[in-house]
N, C-alpha and C positions, 0 to 999 in steps of 0.2 A: 504493499500501500504506499502510495507516495504522499509525500506531506500536505499537497493540495486536497486530496481527497480526505486526508486525516481532518484538515482544518475545517473543511466543509461539514464533515460529518460531527465534528465537536459544535460547530456553529448550531446545525439543526438540533441537536440534542440539548443545547443550551436554550434555544428558542422555545423547545418543547416542555422542558422543566420551567422555565419562567412563565408559561402560558398556563400551566397548572396552579400558580400563584394568585390568580386573579380572584376577586372577590364579587359575588353579586350584589347588585344594589338591594338595600334594604327598604322597600316601600313603607312596610308598616301597615300592609293590607293583610290583616287578620279576618278573623270572623266578627263581622259587625251586624247588629241586628237593632231594628227600633223597639223591639219588645223590651220590658222592664225585666230582669231576671227572677222577680218572684211569679212571671206570667206563666213559666213551666216551659218544657221542651217536648211534652206529649208523650215521654218514656214512660213504661210501666214499672222502671226502677227508682221508685222516690220513697221517701221516709212515709211511714203509715201515717202520721198525724198532721202531715203538710198538706194544705189545700192550695192547688194551683189557682193564682190570681188574686189570692188574698195576702197583701202587704204584711199584717200583723203576724199571721200564721208563718210567712217566710222569715221575719225576724226573729220570732221566737224559735224557730228551728235552728236559725244560724247560732242563736246565743246558746242553745243547749249544746250544740255540736261542739262549739268553742269551748264550752265550761267542761264537758264531760268526755267528748271524744279526742279532744286535740291539747287537753291540758295534762302534763306528765306529772303535774304534783298530784292530781285527783286519780290517775290511773296506778301510781303506785301505792302499794299498801304497807305500812308499818308493821312490823311484827313484835 
């Protein structure tokens, strides 16, 4: 292999390696909905006491989840 072919090959490999370093633009277009979160999703997998569309019920379920389900101090038991 002569030096010109080796140089061309190295240039192609360098260009391919640098092309892989590109970053896709982040447009921030995620899931968007005009419906409030307490309106529900229509899924069958919901908490038993929660009523879709009732804001007070939604807030009480979130409060209970935060207090009992996601609070490590209440989940651990002292013996």
